[in-house]
One Martini backbone bead per residue (centre of mass of N, CA, C, O) as a GRO file, in nm:
protein
  223
    1MET     BB    1   3.857  11.727   6.242
    2ALA     BB    2   4.093  11.711   6.476
    3PRO     BB    3   4.365  11.843   6.572
    4PRO     BB    4   4.674  11.777   6.656
    5PRO     BB    5   4.869  11.777   6.904
    6PRO     BB    6   5.113  11.890   7.036
    7PRO     BB    7   5.402  11.732   7.084
    8LEU     BB    8   5.400  11.765   7.415
    9GLN     BB    9   5.085  11.659   7.440
   10SER     BB   10   5.163  11.397   7.395
   11ARG     BB   11   5.258  11.106   7.525
   12THR     BB   12   5.549  11.127   7.428
   13GLY     BB   13   5.596  11.420   7.516
   14ARG     BB   14   5.541  11.382   7.815
   15ALA     BB   15   5.771  11.178   7.867
   16LEU     BB   16   5.999  11.361   7.773
   17LYS     BB   17   5.952  11.589   7.974
   18TRP     BB   18   5.994  11.418   8.237
   19GLY     BB   19   6.277  11.318   8.168
   20VAL     BB   20   6.416  11.593   8.156
   21ALA     BB   21   6.344  11.681   8.444
   22ALA     BB   22   6.491  11.448   8.589
   23LEU     BB   23   6.774  11.514   8.480
   24LEU     BB   24   6.791  11.798   8.601
   25ILE     BB   25   6.763  11.718   8.899
   26ALA     BB   26   7.005  11.525   8.907
   27ALA     BB   27   7.216  11.731   8.822
   28LEU     BB   28   7.170  11.927   9.056
   29GLY     BB   29   7.228  11.725   9.283
   30LEU     BB   30   7.516  11.648   9.199
   31GLY     BB   31   7.635  11.934   9.206
   32SER     BB   32   7.578  11.991   9.507
   33TRP     BB   33   7.742  11.753   9.625
   34GLN     BB   34   8.016  11.835   9.504
   35LEU     BB   35   8.027  12.113   9.635
   36ALA     BB   36   8.008  12.020   9.930
   37ASP     BB   37   8.257  11.832   9.924
   38THR     BB   38   8.462  12.051   9.857
   39LEU     BB   39   8.410  12.237  10.103
   40LEU     BB   40   8.465  12.021  10.319
   41GLY     BB   41   8.759  11.959  10.239
   42ARG     BB   42   8.870  12.245  10.291
   43ALA     BB   43   8.795  12.260  10.591
   44ASN     BB   44   8.963  12.016  10.684
   45GLN     BB   45   9.237  12.122  10.588
   46GLY     BB   46   9.237  12.379  10.769
   47SER     BB   47   9.202  12.216  11.055
   48ASN     BB   48   9.448  11.978  11.003
   49GLY     BB   49   9.702  12.161  10.866
   50SER     BB   50   9.783  12.446  10.723
   51ASN     BB   51   9.683  12.624  10.999
   52GLN     BB   52   9.888  12.480  11.164
   53ASN     BB   53  10.133  12.451  11.406
   54PRO     BB   54  10.402  12.231  11.376
   55ASN     BB   55  10.553  12.404  11.635
   56PRO     BB   56  10.472  12.405  11.927
   57LYS     BB   57  10.589  12.552  12.215
   58SER     BB   58  10.514  12.317  12.419
   59ASP     BB   59  10.729  12.111  12.254
   60GLU     BB   60  10.964  12.275  12.319
   61ALA     BB   61  11.270  12.317  12.415
   62PRO     BB   62  11.446  12.470  12.632
   63GLU     BB   63  11.652  12.726  12.651
   64ASN     BB   64  11.992  12.782  12.669
   65LYS     BB   65  12.165  12.980  12.868
   66ASP     BB   66  12.403  13.195  12.882
   67PRO     BB   67  12.645  13.290  13.063
   68VAL     BB   68  12.681  13.540  13.319
   69VAL     BB   69  12.873  13.798  13.413
   70LEU     BB   70  12.964  13.881  13.756
   71ALA     BB   71  13.048  14.183  13.890
   72PRO     BB   72  13.209  14.306  14.134
   73THR     BB   73  13.190  14.593  14.380
   74GLY     BB   74  13.315  14.419  14.621
   75ALA     BB   75  13.551  14.344  14.906
   76ALA     BB   76  13.634  14.103  15.179
   77GLU     BB   77  13.789  13.967  15.418
   78TYR     BB   78  13.761  13.641  15.576
   79TYR     BB   79  13.796  13.631  15.957
   80PRO     BB   80  13.660  13.474  16.226
   81ASP     BB   81  13.944  13.464  16.408
   82GLY     BB   82  14.091  13.762  16.368
   83LYS     BB   83  14.308  13.662  16.122
   84PRO     BB   84  14.445  13.807  15.879
   85GLN     BB   85  14.626  13.800  15.569
   86ASP     BB   86  14.515  14.030  15.317
   87ALA     BB   87  14.304  14.275  15.335
   88GLU     BB   88  14.407  14.472  15.095
   89GLY     BB   89  14.391  14.239  14.853
   90ALA     BB   90  14.089  14.191  14.772
   91LYS     BB   91  14.061  14.412  14.536
   92SER     BB   92  14.270  14.249  14.336
   93THR     BB   93  14.046  14.009  14.241
   94PHE     BB   94  13.871  14.245  14.037
   95ASP     BB   95  14.080  14.431  13.829
   96GLY     BB   96  14.197  14.266  13.561
   97ASP     BB   97  14.479  14.178  13.713
   98ASN     BB   98  14.704  13.906  13.739
   99SER     BB   99  14.946  14.061  13.903
  100THR     BB  100  14.729  14.085  14.112
  101TYR     BB  101  14.676  13.995  14.471
  102TRP     BB  102  14.569  13.759  14.705
  103ARG     BB  103  14.725  13.637  15.007
  104THR     BB  104  14.866  13.397  15.189
  105LYS     BB  105  15.001  13.227  15.413
  106TYR     BB  106  15.220  12.995  15.537
  107TYR     BB  107  15.214  12.633  15.577
  108LEU     BB  108  15.310  12.313  15.715
  109ASP     BB  109  15.025  12.215  15.666
  110GLY     BB  110  14.905  11.964  15.422
  111PRO     BB  111  14.674  12.074  15.215
  112ASP     BB  112  14.486  12.036  15.438
  113MET     BB  113  14.342  12.199  15.674
  114ASN     BB  114  14.359  12.265  16.022
  115PRO     BB  115  14.089  12.325  16.222
  116ALA     BB  116  14.245  12.370  16.495
  117TYR     BB  117  14.392  12.627  16.357
  118LYS     BB  118  14.255  12.642  16.045
  119GLU     BB  119  13.974  12.631  15.850
  120GLY     BB  120  14.023  12.899  15.666
  121LEU     BB  121  14.011  13.102  15.356
  122GLY     BB  122  13.886  13.440  15.250
  123ILE     BB  123  13.626  13.599  15.036
  124VAL     BB  124  13.394  13.862  15.014
  125TYR     BB  125  13.134  13.937  14.776
  126ASP     BB  126  12.991  14.211  14.593
  127LEU     BB  127  12.719  14.230  14.340
  128GLY     BB  128  12.509  14.484  14.430
  129SER     BB  129  12.293  14.247  14.389
  130GLU     BB  130  12.068  14.023  14.343
  131GLN     BB  131  12.165  13.700  14.214
  132ASP     BB  132  12.223  13.439  13.986
  133VAL     BB  133  12.428  13.192  14.114
  134SER     BB  134  12.636  12.928  13.936
  135GLY     BB  135  12.945  13.043  13.968
  136ALA     BB  136  13.314  13.014  13.910
  137SER     BB  137  13.631  13.185  13.828
  138ILE     BB  138  13.968  13.102  13.936
  139THR     BB  139  14.274  13.268  13.969
  140LEU     BB  140  14.584  13.129  14.040
  141LYS     BB  141  14.921  13.116  14.146
  142TYR     BB  142  14.909  12.809  14.244
  143ALA     BB  143  15.007  12.500  14.171
  144GLY     BB  144  14.891  12.182  14.276
  145ASP     BB  145  14.869  11.966  14.560
  146HIS     BB  146  14.583  12.129  14.652
  147THR     BB  147  14.273  12.303  14.565
  148THR     BB  148  14.006  12.415  14.785
  149ALA     BB  149  13.668  12.540  14.716
  150THR     BB  150  13.392  12.746  14.842
  151LEU     BB  151  13.062  12.845  14.798
  152TYR     BB  152  12.883  13.112  14.964
  153LYS     BB  153  12.604  13.244  15.112
  154ALA     BB  154  12.587  13.566  15.219
  155SER     BB  155  12.481  13.867  15.415
  156SER     BB  156  12.776  14.001  15.400
  157LEU     BB  157  13.103  14.165  15.457
  158SER     BB  158  13.163  14.022  15.700
  159PRO     BB  159  13.452  13.884  15.870
  160SER     BB  160  13.263  13.727  16.128
  161ALA     BB  161  13.068  13.547  16.024
  162SER     BB  162  12.898  13.264  16.030
  163LEU     BB  163  12.937  12.978  15.848
  164ALA     BB  164  12.672  12.823  15.946
  165SER     BB  165  12.477  13.062  15.819
  166MET     BB  166  12.554  12.959  15.544
  167GLU     BB  167  12.509  12.883  15.202
  168LYS     BB  168  12.583  12.625  15.012
  169ILE     BB  169  12.680  12.582  14.669
  170VAL     BB  170  13.001  12.491  14.605
  171THR     BB  171  13.257  12.234  14.540
  172GLU     BB  172  13.616  12.242  14.452
  173THR     BB  173  13.902  12.082  14.281
  174THR     BB  174  14.259  12.157  14.218
  175SER     BB  175  14.598  12.150  14.033
  176SER     BB  176  14.570  12.415  13.910
  177SER     BB  177  14.539  12.775  13.821
  178THR     BB  178  14.233  12.677  13.786
  179LEU     BB  179  13.898  12.738  13.919
  180LYS     BB  180  13.592  12.564  13.867
  181LEU     BB  181  13.251  12.652  13.946
  182ALA     BB  182  12.940  12.444  13.948
  183ALA     BB  183  12.617  12.449  13.992
  184GLU     BB  184  12.319  12.282  13.973
  185LYS     BB  185  12.190  12.556  14.086
  186PRO     BB  186  12.089  12.852  14.131
  187VAL     BB  187  12.169  13.129  14.359
  188LYS     BB  188  12.044  13.376  14.548
  189ALA     BB  189  12.281  13.656  14.557
  190ARG     BB  190  12.504  13.914  14.678
  191TYR     BB  191  12.682  13.743  14.873
  192VAL     BB  192  13.014  13.586  14.825
  193LEU     BB  193  13.202  13.311  14.933
  194VAL     BB  194  13.551  13.235  14.926
  195TRP     BB  195  13.658  12.910  15.048
  196ILE     BB  196  13.963  12.790  15.171
  197THR     BB  197  14.086  12.434  15.257
  198ALA     BB  198  14.320  12.406  15.030
  199MET     BB  199  14.685  12.385  14.965
  200PRO     BB  200  14.971  12.404  14.806
  201ASP     BB  201  15.297  12.336  14.758
  202ALA     BB  202  15.530  12.612  14.777
  203PRO     BB  203  15.763  12.816  14.704
  204PRO     BB  204  15.950  13.066  14.753
  205ASP     BB  205  15.918  13.426  14.778
  206THR     BB  206  15.906  13.757  14.828
  207PHE     BB  207  15.654  13.723  15.057
  208SER     BB  208  15.727  13.404  15.110
  209GLY     BB  209  15.762  13.101  15.213
  210ALA     BB  210  15.768  12.780  15.230
  211GLY     BB  211  15.450  12.613  15.150
  212TYR     BB  212  15.120  12.625  15.227
  213LYS     BB  213  14.963  12.804  14.958
  214GLN     BB  214  14.783  13.107  14.832
  215ALA     BB  215  14.653  13.292  14.538
  216ILE     BB  216  14.436  13.555  14.418
  217ALA     BB  217  14.381  13.721  14.112
  218GLU     BB  218  14.085  13.612  13.999
  219VAL     BB  219  13.722  13.680  13.998
  220LYS     BB  220  13.440  13.508  13.836
  221PHE     BB  221  13.108  13.529  13.804
  222THR     BB  222  12.808  13.330  13.747
  223GLY     BB  223  12.443  13.330  13.602
   0.00000   0.00000   0.00000
């Protein structure tokens, strides 16, 4: 009589062996799928969220720069008609002292100047080198109705250069003792003309009689 086969060699044993093998294969397959899914999820997270810059520079609004004060290095009165007002006083308009100033003569017509007699009065400033000029703040001696001034880009400190050859930057009017001018966009210039075309009616003082006149104590340009 032949001995019985080992347990796993019997029909039942063989079925059990194949069943265990199938379960092992399924378990390995499931584990591999879960591992792959986990790795894929981490990769997607890295590419879609945590590693990206939430505020890319291309979407940021441009920074507004604070105005920069441009200090003149020189100045000269501008008088294309050959008749200066106070040529020696031009340097007093950027010395940091409000008690010193450049003054005009007094006129009987005003406040707007009569071009047939005098088109305007002013000073050309040298900024030392070409700068982005965006405006100016002018301290005046006389308040009242009214002072009008224009900034022009000039080519030199020449007192007689043609006004028509200059580039207009900005014009403003005030009735106070401070005139602020702000251009829509900066203009590159080394030489800037402050050109006054209207002056208030002011009382007499030590240096001049009553009439339409003005004096500039300080000029500060901004860029």
